[in-house]
C-alpha positions in Angstrom: 0.0 0.0 0.0 1.2 3.5 -0.8 -0.4 6.8 0.4 0.3 10.2 -1.2 -0.1 13.1 1.2 -0.8 16.7 0.1 -0.2 19.1 2.9 2.4 21.0 4.9 5.5 19.7 6.7 7.6 21.7 9.2 8.9 24.3 9.1 6.9 26.1 10.2 5.5 23.9 12.9 1.8 23.9 13.5 -1.0 21.5 14.2 -1.3 20.2 10.6 2.4 20.1 9.8 3.3 18.3 13.0 0.4 15.8 12.5 1.6 15.0 9.0 5.2 14.7 10.1 4.4 12.3 12.9 2.0 10.2 10.8 4.5 9.8 8.0 7.1 8.8 10.6 4.8 6.1 12.0 4.2 4.8 8.4 7.9 4.7 7.7 8.6 2.7 10.9 5.8 0.2 9.8 7.2 -0.1 6.3 4.1 1.5 4.6 4.9 3.4 1.4 4.2 7.1 1.2 5.0 10.3 -0.6 4.4 13.9 0.5 3.8 16.9 -1.7 4.8 19.7 0.8 2.7 22.8 0.7 5.1 24.6 3.0 8.2 26.4 1.8 10.7 24.3 3.8 13.1 22.1 1.8 13.6 18.4 2.5 16.4 16.0 1.6 14.1 13.0 1.9 13.5 11.4 -1.5 9.8 10.8 -0.8 9.1 14.5 0.0 8.5 16.8 -2.9 7.9 20.6 -3.0 4.4 21.4 -4.2 5.6 24.7 -5.7 2.8 26.4 -7.6 -0.7 25.2 -7.2 -1.7 25.8 -10.8 0.9 23.4 -12.1 0.3 20.9 -9.4 -3.4 20.6 -10.2 -2.5 19.0 -13.6 -0.2 16.5 -11.9 -2.8 15.1 -9.5 -4.5 12.7 -11.9 -1.1 11.1 -12.6 0.1 10.7 -9.0 0.9 7.0 -8.2 -0.6 5.9 -5.0 -3.4 3.7 -3.6 -4.9 6.7 -1.7 -4.4 10.5 -2.1 -4.9 12.1 1.3 -5.3 15.9 1.2 -4.8 18.2 4.1 -5.1 21.4 2.1 -7.4 24.2 3.1 -7.4 25.8 -0.4 -11.1 26.0 -1.5 -10.1 25.8 -5.2 -8.3 22.6 -4.8 -11.1 21.2 -2.6 -13.6 22.0 -5.4 -11.6 19.9 -7.8 -11.3 16.8 -5.6 -14.5 15.3 -7.1 -13.0 15.6 -10.6 -9.9 13.7 -9.5 -12.2 11.0 -8.0 -14.0 10.6 -11.3 -10.6 10.3 -13.0 -9.9 7.2 -11.0 -8.1 8.4 -7.9 -9.1 7.4 -4.3 -9.5 10.6 -2.4 -9.5 11.4 1.4 -9.7 15.0 2.8 -8.9 15.8 6.4 -10.6 19.0 7.7 -8.5 20.6 10.4 -10.6 23.3 12.3 -13.6 25.2 11.0 -12.2 26.3 7.7 -14.5 24.1 5.5 -17.6 25.1 7.5 -16.6 28.8 6.9 -16.1 28.2 3.2 -19.5 26.5 2.8 -21.3 29.2 4.8 -19.7 32.2 3.1 -19.3 31.1 -0.5 -21.7 32.4 -3.1 -24.4 30.0 -4.3 -22.6 28.7 -7.4 -19.2 28.2 -5.6 -21.0 26.5 -2.7 -22.7 24.2 -5.1 -19.5 23.3 -6.8 -17.7 22.7 -3.5 -20.4 20.6 -2.0 -20.8 18.5 -5.2 -17.1 17.9 -5.3 -16.7 16.8 -1.7 -19.8 14.7 -1.6 -18.3 12.4 -4.3 -14.9 11.7 -2.7 -14.2 8.5 -0.8 -14.0 10.0 2.7 -13.8 13.2 4.7 -12.1 13.0 8.1 -13.0 15.7 10.6 -10.9 16.3 13.7 -13.9 17.3 15.7 -17.5 16.1 16.0 -19.0 19.6 15.3 -17.6 19.6 11.8 -18.8 16.0 11.2 -22.3 17.0 12.4 -22.4 20.1 10.2 -21.4 18.2 7.0 -24.0 15.5 7.6 -26.6 18.2 8.0 -25.5 19.5 4.6 -26.4 16.1 3.1 -23.1 14.3 3.2 -23.4 10.5 3.5 -22.8 9.4 7.1 -20.4 6.7 6.0 -18.3 9.2 4.1 -17.8 11.6 7.0 -16.0 10.4 10.2 -14.4 12.0 13.2 -10.8 11.1 13.9 -8.7 13.6 16.0 -5.3 14.5 14.6 -3.3 13.6 17.7 -0.3 11.3 17.4 2.2 10.8 20.3 5.5 12.6 19.9 8.7 10.6 19.9 10.8 11.7 22.9 14.1 12.6 21.3 17.0 14.3 22.9 17.8 16.4 19.9 14.4 17.9 20.0 14.9 19.1 23.5 18.4 20.4 22.9 17.2 22.5 19.9 15.2 24.8 22.3 17.3 27.7 23.7 18.7 27.3 27.2 17.1 30.6 28.1 13.6 29.1 27.6 14.3 26.4 30.1 15.9 28.8 32.6 12.8 31.0 32.4 10.5 28.1 33.2 12.7 26.5 35.9 13.0 29.8 37.9 9.2 29.9 38.3 7.4 28.5 41.3 4.5 27.8 38.9 5.2 27.7 35.1 2.4 28.1 32.6 2.9 27.6 28.9 0.8 28.3 25.7 1.4 28.2 22.0 0.0 29.4 18.7 0.1 32.1 16.0 -0.8 35.7 16.1 -4.0 35.4 14.1 -7.5 36.7 14.2 -10.8 34.9 13.9 -14.0 37.0 13.7 -12.1 40.1 14.9 -10.6 38.4 18.0 -7.2 37.1 19.0 -7.6 33.5 17.8 -5.1 32.0 20.2 -6.1 34.2 23.1 -2.6 35.7 23.7 -4.3 38.9 24.9 -6.4 36.9 27.3 -3.3 35.3 28.7 -1.7 38.6 29.5 -4.9 39.7 31.3 -4.8 36.4 33.2 -1.2 37.2 34.4 -2.4 40.5 35.7 -5.2 38.8 37.7 -2.8 36.3 39.2 -0.5 38.9 40.7 -0.2 38.9 44.5 -0.5 35.2 45.1 2.8 35.0 47.0 4.5 32.7 44.5 6.3 33.5 41.3 4.1 32.6 38.4 5.6 32.7 34.9 4.0 32.4 31.5 5.8 31.3 28.3 4.0 31.7 25.0 5.6 29.8 22.1 4.8 32.0 19.0 4.9 30.4 15.6 5.0 32.1 12.2 6.4 35.4 13.3 8.3 35.9 10.1 5.2 35.6 8.0 2.9 37.8 10.1 0.7 40.3 8.1 0.8 44.0 8.9 -2.3 43.7 11.1 -0.8 40.7 13.0 2.5 42.4 13.5 0.8 45.5 14.9 -1.1 43.3 17.4 2.0 41.4 18.4 3.9 44.6 19.1 0.9 45.9 21.0 0.9 42.8 23.2 4.6 43.4 23.9 4.0 47.0 24.8 1.2 45.9 27.2 3.7 43.7 29.0 6.0 46.6 29.5 3.3 48.9 30.6 2.0 46.3 33.2 5.4 45.5 34.5 5.1 41.8 33.3 8.2 41.6 31.2 10.1 39.5 33.7 7.3 37.0 34.1 6.0 36.6 30.5 8.1 35.4 27.6 7.3 35.3 23.9 9.5 32.5 22.6 9.5 32.9 18.8 9.6 29.4 17.5 11.9 28.7 14.5 11.6 24.9 14.0 11.3 23.2 17.4 8.9 20.8 19.0 6.6 22.0 21.9 6.6 18.9 24.1 10.0 19.6 25.8 8.5 22.9 27.0 5.4 21.1 28.3 7.7 18.8 30.3 9.1 21.8 32.1 5.7 23.4 32.8 3.1 23.0 35.5 0.1 24.0 33.3 -0.8 24.3 29.6 -3.5 26.8 28.6 -5.3 26.7 25.2 -7.6 29.8 25.1 -8.5 29.7 21.4 -11.8 31.2 20.3 -12.3 28.4 17.7 -10.5 25.1 17.3 -10.5 21.8 15.6 -9.3 19.6 18.5 -6.1 21.1 20.0 -3.2 18.6 19.5 -1.1 20.3 22.2 -3.9 19.6 24.7 -3.6 15.8 24.1 0.2 16.2 24.2 0.0 17.9 27.5 -2.3 15.3 29.1 -0.1 12.5 27.6 2.8 14.0 29.6 0.5 14.2 32.7 0.6 18.1 32.6 -2.8 19.6 33.6 -4.5 21.6 30.9 -7.1 24.4 30.8 -8.9 25.0 27.5 -11.7 27.0 26.1 -15.1 25.3 25.5 -15.2 26.0 21.8 -15.2 22.3 20.8 -15.0 18.9 22.3 -11.7 18.5 24.2 -9.8 15.4 25.2 -10.8 13.7 28.4 -9.1 15.3 31.4 -9.1 18.9 30.1 -10.3 21.6 32.5 -12.8 23.6 30.5 -13.5 27.4 30.8 -15.9 29.6 28.9 -14.4 31.0 25.8 -13.1 34.6 26.1 -14.3 34.7 29.7 -11.4 36.1 31.8 -13.2 35.6 35.1 -13.9 32.0 34.4 -10.3 31.4 33.2 -8.9 33.0 36.2 -11.0 31.0 38.6 -10.1 27.7 36.9 -6.4 28.5 36.8 -6.4 29.6 40.4 -8.1 26.4 41.5 -5.4 24.4 39.6 -2.7 26.3 41.3 -4.3 25.9 44.8 -5.0 22.2 44.4 -2.2 21.2 42.0 -1.5 17.8 43.5 -5.2 16.8 43.1 -5.2 17.8 39.4 -1.9 15.9 38.8 -3.4 12.8 40.5 -6.4 12.9 38.2 -4.1 12.4 35.2 -2.1 9.6 36.7 -4.0 6.8 35.0 -5.4 8.8 32.0 -4.9 7.1 28.7 -4.5 9.5 25.8 -5.3 7.9 22.5 -2.9 8.0 19.6 -4.9 8.0 16.3 -2.2 6.9 13.8 -3.3 3.3 13.8 -6.9 4.3 13.1 -5.8 6.4 10.1 -3.8 3.5 8.7 -6.8 1.2 9.0 -8.8 3.8 7.0 -6.1 3.8 4.3 -6.3 0.0 4.1 -10.0 0.0 3.7 -10.1 2.8 1.1 -7.2 1.2 -0.8 -9.1 -2.1 -0.9 -6.6 -4.1 1.2 -9.0 -4.6 4.2 -8.3 -3.6 7.8 -5.1 -5.0 9.4 -5.3 -7.3 12.4 -9.0 -7.9 11.8 -9.9 -4.5 13.5 -12.7 -2.3 12.3 -11.5 0.0 9.4 -13.1 3.1 10.9 -14.0 3.8 14.5 -15.8 7.1 14.9 -14.4 9.1 17.8 -17.0 9.9 20.4 -19.8 7.7 18.8 
């Protein structure tokens, strides 16, 4: 069996690129053939990773790609609108939807473009959604239930020494000097006019946590700084000025990520916070819980078992939940002691086997719908 992936690889690191990197590594260890057409700009020396380059040229290559299954992770609506054509030309097509981008495209497209997009996607072999809300929405749009499933994107990281050593020593020093270390990650982005990853909310949280008698520090791993738009850059600089004005510079660090993993930072932290105002699943949440690090996250979608939920964009609720975690930390740690965080790589490989016509390995069901 051979799977052809179309999507991003690190750098830069993000939820989709890390997912695809880890999934392909699992397949390589299991001797399953794959190729990746990389949407990101980063170069690779691996022979089975190819630069996608220009979309227009690549569109003509897709019917001639050699693989049992083509698995798309692209968010480009033009390419998504052509997937049905490639299916009719004989390719077996899977699309994974990360986040709410497809729902937004369907809701906000004009009537003709919406019809084209829906007709295309309803004809492909399978759509994998990383959260149940997207699955439910697509089924309400008339998608066949057996062609839309929910499989979260989380795959366990490989604990490698070189990944930890790639992070600057100053990052570890900042965390280790705290009595209570909080970490978060994401991009400076906007969704419906709000800070998508909630960096502004985190700074407000740090103001509320002052005066507790212990040194609380917050490290925010910021990705994609070099590709920020003008609006994003202005917001980022405004957040930095706010730290200075509030006297929080010594207790809040923006670590600008180049190409490093996040799990070594989690291992040095007491708490991970995911204050997004929209989300697909939140791989870093599962990563945190897998490492037995308590996690607080907004209630914008279903979260992994063990997550402490707070109302989205509600500073008072976030502060109350974080304060309780700090005050009763040993109890929250104990609750995670026996928690089993599922790795979804094997479930995806079963899907490939079914779609490719090879059957499911080990006699297991080819698709197990998360949360059903």
